[in-house]
C-alpha distance (Angstrom), angle and dihedral (degrees) to the residues before:
residue distance angle dihedral
M1 . . .
K2 3.88 . .
F3 3.74 116.2 .
D4 3.83 130.9 -140.4
R5 3.83 116.2 -102.8
E6 3.87 101.8 -87.2
S7 3.75 143.1 137.0
G8 3.77 137.2 -147.9
I9 3.76 151.4 160.4
L10 3.88 132.1 -87.4
L11 3.78 109.1 -142.2
H12 3.85 123.2 140.9
I13 3.80 119.2 -136.5
T14 3.85 91.8 -115.4
S15 3.76 89.9 61.6
L16 3.81 95.3 61.3
P17 3.77 117.8 108.7
S18 3.90 116.0 -99.4
R19 3.70 138.4 154.8
Y20 3.77 88.7 -132.4
G21 3.80 95.1 70.6
I22 3.71 100.9 -104.7
G23 3.83 136.6 52.2
E24 3.82 112.5 -87.9
L25 3.80 141.7 -170.0
G26 3.81 89.6 -101.6
S27 3.81 139.0 95.6
E28 3.87 96.0 -43.7
A29 3.77 89.8 57.1
Y30 3.75 90.9 53.0
R31 3.82 91.3 46.7
F32 3.78 89.3 53.2
V33 3.83 89.6 54.3
D34 3.81 87.6 51.2
F35 3.87 88.9 50.7
L36 3.82 88.5 52.6
V37 3.85 91.9 50.7
R38 3.85 92.6 48.6
S39 3.83 88.9 47.1
R40 3.78 90.6 50.7
Q41 3.80 92.8 -120.7
K42 3.74 118.3 150.6
L43 3.78 101.8 -167.4
W44 3.77 137.5 58.0
Q45 3.79 112.1 -168.3
I46 3.88 118.7 -161.7
L47 3.78 137.2 177.5
P48 3.77 124.0 -109.3
L49 3.79 113.4 -53.3
G50 3.82 97.5 -149.2
P51 3.82 127.4 120.1
V52 3.81 105.6 -81.3
G53 3.77 119.3 -127.1
Y54 3.79 129.7 168.0
G55 3.74 114.4 27.5
E56 3.79 93.0 -2.6
S57 3.79 88.3 -88.4
P58 3.78 115.9 156.2
Y59 3.83 85.9 -146.2
Q60 3.82 92.2 62.0
C61 3.77 105.4 58.2
F62 3.83 136.8 164.6
S63 3.82 88.7 -125.5
A64 3.79 141.7 17.1
F65 3.85 89.5 -141.9
A66 3.83 110.3 33.4
G67 3.85 126.8 87.3
N68 3.77 130.5 -117.8
T69 3.88 102.2 -101.0
M70 3.86 91.1 -164.0
L71 3.81 85.9 75.4
I72 3.90 91.6 61.1
S73 3.85 106.7 122.2
I74 3.85 114.3 -119.8
E75 3.84 86.3 -159.1
K76 3.79 90.2 59.1
L77 3.82 92.3 48.7
I78 3.82 88.4 53.5
E79 3.84 89.2 46.3
W80 3.74 89.5 51.7
R81 3.75 90.8 49.1
L82 3.68 95.7 -118.0
L83 3.80 89.9 117.8
D84 3.82 133.3 28.2
Q85 3.80 123.8 -133.3
E86 3.87 86.6 -111.1
D87 3.90 90.5 56.6
A88 3.82 91.1 64.0
G89 3.80 88.8 46.5
V90 3.80 119.8 165.2
T91 3.70 107.9 -11.7
P92 3.83 119.5 -135.2
D93 3.83 117.6 -101.4
F94 3.79 94.3 -95.7
D95 3.81 120.9 -172.3
A96 3.81 108.1 -96.2
R97 3.80 91.6 -156.0
G98 3.77 101.3 48.3
V99 3.86 141.4 22.8
E100 3.74 114.8 -106.4
F101 3.84 94.9 -156.4
D102 3.76 100.2 -172.7
R103 3.79 94.4 49.2
V104 3.81 93.2 42.8
R105 3.73 91.4 49.9
V106 3.81 93.8 53.7
F107 3.73 94.0 45.3
K108 3.76 97.7 46.7
E109 3.95 95.0 42.1
N110 3.81 88.3 62.2
L111 3.82 91.1 53.3
Y112 3.81 94.2 45.2
R113 3.78 91.8 52.9
K114 3.80 88.0 52.3
A115 3.81 89.3 49.8
Y116 3.76 90.0 50.5
A117 3.73 91.5 53.2
S118 3.80 89.6 53.9
F119 3.79 91.6 46.1
K120 3.86 90.1 53.4
A121 3.78 91.8 46.8
A122 3.83 91.6 53.1
G123 3.81 92.5 63.4
T124 3.77 127.8 -144.3
D125 3.84 121.4 18.3
K126 3.78 114.2 -172.2
G127 3.80 92.4 -163.7
Y128 3.82 89.8 56.1
D129 3.85 90.9 50.1
R130 3.78 91.7 47.9
F131 3.77 92.1 47.0
S132 3.85 91.8 50.4
E133 3.86 91.3 49.9
E134 3.76 95.5 45.9
N135 3.87 94.2 48.5
K136 3.77 96.8 34.4
Y137 3.90 91.5 115.3
W138 3.83 89.6 71.9
L139 3.86 105.8 7.4
D140 3.89 97.0 68.8
Q141 3.75 96.5 55.1
F142 3.82 94.1 37.9
S143 3.84 90.9 53.0
L144 3.77 90.9 49.5
F145 3.82 91.6 46.0
M146 3.80 92.5 53.4
A147 3.78 93.5 45.3
L148 3.82 88.6 52.9
K149 3.80 90.9 47.9
E150 3.83 88.9 53.5
Y151 3.89 91.6 47.2
F152 3.83 93.8 49.2
G153 3.83 93.4 46.0
G154 3.76 99.0 -103.4
I155 3.85 97.1 -62.9
P156 3.82 118.5 146.4
W157 3.81 116.9 -84.9
N158 3.82 94.5 -110.3
L159 3.82 88.2 64.6
W160 3.74 95.8 54.3
E161 3.79 125.0 104.4
K162 3.82 102.9 -58.9
G163 3.85 96.1 -118.5
I164 3.76 95.2 58.1
A165 3.78 94.9 34.2
F166 3.77 88.4 62.1
R167 3.84 93.4 35.4
D168 3.80 99.7 -117.0
S169 3.75 106.7 -170.9
G170 3.79 93.7 -122.5
A171 3.76 92.0 48.4
L172 3.75 91.5 50.8
E173 3.84 90.4 53.3
Y174 3.77 93.1 44.9
Y175 3.83 95.5 52.4
K176 3.84 94.5 41.0
D177 3.71 88.3 59.6
K178 3.83 96.8 38.7
L179 3.85 95.0 47.9
A180 3.94 97.0 34.0
R181 3.81 94.3 125.3
E182 3.85 93.8 47.6
I183 3.79 90.6 46.4
E184 3.78 90.0 54.5
Y185 3.82 89.7 45.9
Q186 3.84 89.9 55.0
R187 3.76 89.7 50.0
F188 3.78 90.2 50.4
L189 3.73 90.5 55.0
Q190 3.80 92.6 53.8
Y191 3.81 90.0 49.2
M192 3.82 90.5 53.1
F193 3.86 90.8 47.1
F194 3.82 97.4 49.7
S195 3.83 92.5 39.7
Q196 3.75 91.4 55.2
W197 3.82 93.1 40.9
H198 3.82 94.3 52.1
E199 3.82 89.6 49.2
L200 3.82 90.8 54.2
K201 3.84 95.0 43.1
A202 3.92 88.9 50.4
Y203 3.77 90.0 52.4
A204 3.80 91.8 48.5
N205 3.78 93.2 47.2
K206 3.83 91.9 48.7
Q207 3.76 87.5 55.6
G208 3.80 91.3 50.8
V209 3.77 95.6 -104.1
K210 3.80 120.7 132.7
I211 3.73 126.6 -155.4
I212 3.78 120.5 -129.1
G213 3.87 108.4 -157.9
D214 3.73 129.7 -168.2
L215 3.83 125.8 -123.4
P216 3.81 116.1 -165.1
I217 3.82 110.2 -145.2
F218 3.78 93.1 -139.6
V219 3.79 134.4 45.5
S220 3.77 127.8 -136.6
Y221 3.75 120.1 -97.0
D222 3.77 90.4 -128.5
S223 3.78 92.4 57.7
C224 3.76 137.5 116.8
D225 3.81 88.3 -117.9
A226 3.81 93.7 59.3
W227 3.83 93.7 41.9
S228 3.85 98.2 44.5
Q229 3.92 98.5 36.3
R230 3.80 103.7 33.6
T231 3.74 92.8 154.6
L232 3.80 90.6 68.7
F233 3.77 95.2 57.3
E234 3.78 136.7 62.2
L235 3.78 100.6 -103.1
D236 3.80 129.3 141.9
E237 3.80 127.9 -124.7
A238 3.81 89.4 -89.1
G239 3.86 89.0 53.6
N240 3.75 94.9 -109.9
P241 3.82 122.1 134.4
A242 3.87 108.3 -88.2
K243 3.87 95.6 -177.2
V244 3.86 123.5 17.7
A245 3.75 140.2 -172.4
G246 3.79 134.8 -105.6
V247 3.76 140.2 111.4
P248 3.76 129.4 -90.8
P249 3.83 127.8 -104.5
D250 3.80 113.8 -76.1
Y251 3.82 142.3 160.0
F252 3.82 91.0 -63.5
S253 3.90 98.7 44.7
E254 3.80 128.0 26.1
T255 3.81 89.8 -161.0
G256 3.81 98.1 41.4
Q257 3.79 123.9 -135.0
F258 3.77 117.1 -58.0
W259 3.79 109.5 -157.3
G260 3.80 99.7 168.5
N261 3.86 96.5 -149.9
P262 3.78 113.0 143.4
H263 3.71 114.8 -108.7
Y264 3.84 122.3 -121.9
K265 3.68 123.9 -104.6
W266 3.76 92.6 -128.3
D267 3.82 93.9 -175.3
E268 3.75 88.7 60.6
M269 3.73 93.3 48.0
E270 3.74 92.8 51.2
K271 3.82 90.8 58.3
D272 3.76 93.0 76.3
D273 3.78 97.0 31.5
F274 3.85 93.4 -95.1
K275 3.80 93.8 -62.0
W276 3.81 92.5 169.7
W277 3.78 88.8 55.8
R278 3.80 93.5 44.6
D279 3.75 89.7 52.3
R280 3.72 92.9 47.2
L281 3.90 93.2 50.9
D282 3.75 91.7 44.2
L283 3.80 91.8 55.5
M284 3.80 93.8 40.3
L285 3.86 91.9 54.5
K286 3.78 89.9 54.9
V287 3.80 90.1 52.4
V288 3.86 100.7 44.6
D289 3.77 138.0 17.4
I290 3.86 99.9 -133.0
I291 3.81 126.8 22.7
R292 3.78 123.7 -144.9
I293 3.85 106.9 -156.8
D294 3.73 112.3 -146.6
H295 3.89 120.6 -134.6
F296 3.92 92.3 5.8
R297 3.76 91.8 178.1
G298 3.85 87.9 72.0
F299 3.76 89.0 72.8
E300 3.79 89.9 63.9
R301 3.84 100.6 36.6
Y302 3.78 128.1 -13.5
W303 3.77 133.9 -158.1
E304 3.83 107.8 -113.6
I305 3.79 118.3 -159.4
P306 3.86 121.3 -170.1
G307 3.86 114.8 -113.3
G308 3.74 113.4 -99.2
E309 3.77 94.8 36.8
K310 3.80 118.2 125.4
T311 3.81 99.1 -156.9
A312 3.75 136.0 33.6
Q313 3.76 96.2 -114.0
K314 3.83 100.6 99.9
G315 3.80 95.5 53.6
C316 3.78 131.8 113.5
W317 3.70 136.1 -154.6
V318 3.83 116.1 -99.3
K319 3.84 127.1 -168.4
A320 3.82 115.1 -114.6
P321 3.80 126.9 -157.2
G322 3.83 94.0 -120.0
K323 3.76 96.9 140.3
E324 3.83 92.1 50.1
L325 3.88 90.4 47.0
F326 3.86 94.4 50.8
Q327 3.82 90.9 44.6
V328 3.84 89.6 56.2
L329 3.83 91.9 44.4
K330 3.76 92.0 47.9
A331 3.78 91.5 50.0
Y332 3.77 88.1 48.9
K333 3.87 100.8 44.7
G334 3.78 105.9 12.7
D335 3.83 121.5 -132.0
M336 3.89 103.8 3.1
P337 3.90 122.2 -143.3
I338 3.73 93.6 -129.6
I339 3.92 132.1 153.6
A340 3.80 113.4 -156.0
E341 3.81 113.6 -140.7
D342 3.85 93.8 -144.7
L343 3.77 99.7 166.1
G344 3.85 123.4 134.4
F345 3.78 125.7 24.0
I346 3.77 103.0 8.9
T347 3.81 122.5 177.7
R348 3.80 132.3 -161.5
E349 3.85 87.8 -103.3
V350 3.80 92.3 56.2
E351 3.77 89.7 49.5
E352 3.81 90.9 48.8
L353 3.83 90.2 51.1
K354 3.77 92.4 49.8
N355 3.83 93.5 46.1
E356 3.83 94.7 46.1
F357 3.83 89.7 64.2
E358 3.83 94.7 33.5
F359 3.81 93.3 -120.2
P360 3.80 110.8 166.8
G361 3.82 112.8 -125.2
M362 3.80 128.1 -145.7
K363 3.80 131.3 -99.7
I364 3.78 121.1 -164.1
L365 3.86 117.7 -158.5
Q366 3.73 92.5 -156.8
F367 3.88 86.8 62.8
T368 3.76 93.3 51.3
F369 3.81 100.2 77.4
G370 3.85 126.2 49.9
R371 3.74 137.7 31.1
G372 3.80 115.1 15.2
S373 3.91 94.7 1.7
E374 3.77 115.0 157.1
E375 3.85 133.1 -158.7
R376 3.82 91.4 -113.7
F377 3.84 90.8 61.5
L378 3.87 93.4 59.4
P379 3.83 115.8 110.3
H380 3.80 95.9 -113.0
N381 3.79 90.0 57.5
Y382 3.84 98.0 51.3
E383 3.82 115.7 123.4
E384 3.74 113.8 -113.8
N385 3.78 92.4 -121.4
S386 3.78 95.4 69.0
V387 3.83 144.4 87.1
V388 3.71 119.9 -120.3
Y389 3.89 122.7 -157.4
T390 3.76 131.3 178.3
G391 3.81 84.7 -139.3
T392 3.83 137.6 -34.6
H393 3.84 134.7 -124.5
D394 3.87 87.4 -82.6
N395 3.84 93.8 54.8
D396 3.78 129.6 78.1
T397 3.83 114.2 -103.2
T398 3.83 110.7 -85.6
V399 3.80 90.6 -111.6
G400 3.77 89.6 50.9
W401 3.76 93.1 45.8
Y402 3.81 92.4 48.2
L403 3.82 93.7 50.9
K404 3.89 91.9 48.6
M405 3.88 90.9 47.3
K406 3.75 90.4 53.9
G407 3.72 88.1 61.8
T408 3.77 104.3 35.5
D409 3.84 104.1 28.8
P410 3.78 111.3 20.2
G411 3.81 89.5 162.7
A412 3.81 88.8 66.1
I413 3.83 88.6 54.4
D414 3.78 90.1 50.9
E415 3.78 88.6 50.4
L416 3.78 92.3 50.6
K417 3.80 93.3 47.7
R418 3.85 90.7 49.6
Y419 3.86 90.9 50.2
F420 3.77 92.2 54.2
G421 3.80 95.5 38.7
I422 3.77 95.2 -113.9
A423 3.83 117.5 155.5
E424 3.78 102.3 170.9
E425 3.80 131.1 63.9
L426 3.81 110.9 -90.6
G427 3.79 131.7 -155.1
E428 3.77 117.9 -114.7
N429 3.84 94.7 -109.5
T430 3.84 92.5 53.7
M431 3.81 89.6 48.2
C432 3.77 89.6 49.0
W433 3.80 91.7 55.9
T434 3.76 91.1 43.3
L435 3.85 88.8 61.2
I436 3.82 91.8 43.2
E437 3.84 90.2 54.1
S438 3.78 88.7 46.4
A439 3.77 91.0 56.9
F440 3.87 91.7 48.2
G441 3.79 90.1 48.4
S442 3.78 97.6 46.2
R443 3.81 123.7 105.9
A444 3.92 90.3 -111.3
N445 3.77 109.6 115.0
T446 3.74 91.8 -139.1
A447 3.76 127.6 47.4
I448 3.84 122.5 -174.6
I449 3.75 126.3 -175.3
P450 3.88 124.4 -167.9
M451 3.82 111.2 -121.8
Q452 3.81 88.4 -123.1
D453 3.74 90.1 63.1
V454 3.79 95.1 47.9
L455 3.79 84.3 57.1
C456 3.82 94.5 43.9
L457 3.84 91.6 -127.1
G458 3.80 122.6 169.8
S459 3.82 133.8 -126.5
E460 3.83 90.9 -67.6
A461 3.79 86.8 75.0
R462 3.82 95.3 52.3
M463 3.87 110.5 132.9
N464 3.78 99.6 -151.4
I465 3.83 144.7 -0.7
P466 3.87 107.9 -152.8
S467 3.74 119.4 -121.2
T468 3.79 92.1 19.5
I469 3.82 130.3 103.1
G470 3.70 128.3 -151.8
G471 3.80 125.6 -6.0
R472 3.80 111.0 95.3
N473 3.86 94.9 -25.3
W474 3.81 113.8 137.3
V475 3.80 94.8 -5.9
W476 3.80 106.1 99.3
R477 3.78 116.7 122.7
L478 3.78 134.4 -169.8
E479 3.69 110.2 -119.9
E480 3.73 119.4 -128.7
G481 3.82 117.5 -95.8
L482 3.84 98.2 23.5
L483 3.90 95.2 108.5
A484 3.78 92.6 89.1
E485 3.78 126.6 -178.8
E486 3.81 88.4 -115.1
L487 3.80 90.2 63.2
E488 3.81 90.5 48.8
E489 3.78 91.6 52.5
R490 3.82 92.8 46.0
L491 3.71 94.0 51.3
A492 3.71 93.7 43.2
R493 3.88 91.1 52.8
L494 3.75 91.5 53.6
S495 3.88 91.2 47.9
V496 3.71 92.2 52.3
L497 3.80 94.9 40.4
Y498 3.79 94.3 53.2
N499 3.81 96.5 36.7
R500 3.78 97.0 -111.8
N501 3.73 97.0 133.5
K502 3.79 108.2 70.1
L503 3.80 109.4 177.2
């Protein structure tokens, strides 16, 4: 599907300001939509919305369907009379520049359980009943899964008591009865998340702002999906991953990237016309307006690593039924508003798959200049059906990138200056906005700028360093008061100048 000529901002929900330690689906999210409108931006791109697991990564979630309940707005719970102002009390002194996940989780869990008690005391809620019924196909198993994780102290499902780990019918009935209240609590949390999310999305859409969501190609091993539908994943008889995902060694890493997600049993998925994927796409298109599919090349061929390996070195490329999958999905949903993340090692076959379904690919300005750059990757040569970024969540900020390149690859900086016709030495902020304007002015129909680049922030604001865990990954937060009127005017001017604000 080809998109209109538009632009927008990349900012994950967790990065919004909030007195509760993490961005929420409350007033600051609505204020950010207002900022986008005043800036004449039409798109808000976010990271995956799933319940984060290992390493707090939104790409390693407990479910491919459920929502991240840490994003539930305390303000909204008070507004909905499920909490009193006194319940929230004096909030801890959370870090305004970064999410302290463990502290936030403990603080909010206490408030959520108070809200659940109020919800139960209020009696019947038809909206809750309708939500439970409409989402039964994933919600029942997920609520049980999370109740079991709570009961077993958060350990991975393969370490639970054997009967329930392998879904013995007797064990399932026993734990459904034993954990009935906790199961309902988990269902309540999902109801709160999706209710708040759909209110926010409706507000954004009414203002002319579309949401670009993110769909990870793989699921986490410690997920409800792998536990409840083992036949769809490459697991051995003991329930351990038999074949896992990653990418091979390359210029940047001599051992490759070892992700550890279990691969799909594509032959099993094909037996029911990819129902799991049809369900996933169906839900996703209710949650967002446009879907960015992570690691798109894995739908053509994927790097398969034997279970038990510690690096990605001993893997091999395996053909995937991407064409068959997308043919089924297109027959099911029609033309799909999908962006293909086609970065890294991309073959002719991957390009053909992307082009057959008219999925726009991605262009990264930080990759344009320097070692191995080619004329065809320059902004004036981008194809219209593409999405240009200064950088993504996996890149350094543009200011951080520029300062590093000055020290490590000055030739790339000279190349950049020649391209833009710049003779004198420029400060990093000026160069950052030069690249932002280049993205807006490019032929690509869609231009997305990370919020960190709009603010000209350095490496301290980087969202993620691939193949690393912990540190400052996923924690960056936007400080209150930084969305100045000057930024709105500057972005609006670029949108109008480069015809990205079609009314």
